[in-house]
N, C-alpha and C positions, 0 to 999 in steps of 0.2 A: 236378753235385750231390754227387758222391762225394768222400770224403776221401782215399781210396787205392784201389788195385786189388790184388787177389790172383789169381794165376794158378797154381792147384795141379795143373797137368797132369802126368800121368805119362809122356806122350809128346807132344812138340810140336816140329815142325821148326824154326820160328822163334818164333811168337807175336806176330803183328802188333798185337794188342790192346795189348801193352806199349808199342810205339811210340806208339800213339794216346793212351794214358793219359799217357805222359810229355810228349807235345806239349800235352796239356791241363793240365799242371802238377801231376800227381799223383805221390805216392810210390808205389813198386811193391814188391810181395812176389811173387817169381817162383820157381817150381819150378826146381831145378837140372837138371831133365830138359828144360827149355825151351831151344831153340837160341839165343835171344837173351840168355839170362841172363849169360853170360860177357862179352858185348860191351856190354850196356846197363846192367846193375845194378852199381853201385859200393856195396859194403857200408857201410851207415851214412851214406852220402852222399845217395843218392836212393832207397834201399830196401834190401831184403835178399833173399837166395836161401835156399832151404830144400829139404830132401829131402821130396818129397810123400808118402812112406810114413811119415815121422816126424811123427805127429799132434801130439805134445807140442811139438816145435820150431815147427811151424806155428802152434799156439795161442799159444805164447810171443811169437812175432813179431807176431801179430795184436793181442795185448794191449799189446805195446810200442808199436805204431803207434797203437792206439786211445787210449792214455794221453795222447797229445799231445806226448810227448817221446821220439820214436823213435830218434834218432841216437845214435851212440857218444858217450859222455861224455869229458871231457878226460882224456887219458892212456890211454883204452881203444882198443885196436886193432880194426880191422874183423874180424868173426867169420868170415865165409864165405870169405875168401880167404887162409887159412893164416896169419892174424895180421898180414898186411901192411897198411900204410896204403893207402888208395885212391891210385892213380897217374894214371889217365886224367884229363886236364884239370887235374891237381893240385888237385882239390877237397878241402876239409877235411870231416870228419864234421859232419853237420847235427844240430841239436838240436830242431828243430820240424818239423811237417808242412809248413808254408809254405816253410821252407828246403829241405826234401827235394824239394818240388814244383818249386821254382825250379831246383834242381840237375838235376832230370829234364829240364826245358826246355833248360838249357844243354847237357846231354849229347846229347839227341836232335837238337838243332840241327845237330850235326856229321854227321847221317845223312840228308842231303838229296840232291837230284838230282845235285849236283856230285860227291859221294862215289860214287854209283852209276855216274856216267859215267866217272870215273877208274878205278874197278874194272873196268868193262866194257872200257875201252880197254886196261888192263893184261892182262886175260884174252885179248883178241883178239891183242895183240902176242905173247903167249906161244904161242898157237895157231899163228900164222903162223911163228914161229921154229922150233917143233917140226915143223910140216908135217903133212900128212895121213898117217894110218896106212894102210899097204898091207894089203889083204885077204890072208889066208892062202890057200894052195893049196886047202884044203877049202872055204873060203868062196867062192872063185872058181868052183870046180866046181859047187857048189850053185846059185849065181847063174846060171851058164851053163845048167844043167839046167832051172831055173825059167823062164828066158827062151826056151828052145827049145820049150816046151809050146805 
């Protein structure tokens, strides 16, 4: 029933609700303190990021999205990524809520079980390559003392 989601967290490890909103086809307004912001939000494409302590910026983005024409206009660069055009999936700035919601669904579709599995596999391969860390002398002495009790 929502038109968009706003996550104004001042601290958020990831923010799974953003994944859920994107899968539901919603534009997203996400705090730049949220771990998922850099990976999931493409400025002007599927939403915007903001500083949660900057109330004016947050309000401007909320008005922009509520106006029904939230995306970057032609010739306007994305605001939250240093003036660069969005690059992930090569999506263009969106001009309507529906376009932003559709972009959210395309972006989040790349974050499924296959991506998790390949990341887990890469992490496991890296761990095997590096090998186990050997305990220091102090750690071994403490362990030995604890085991002898």
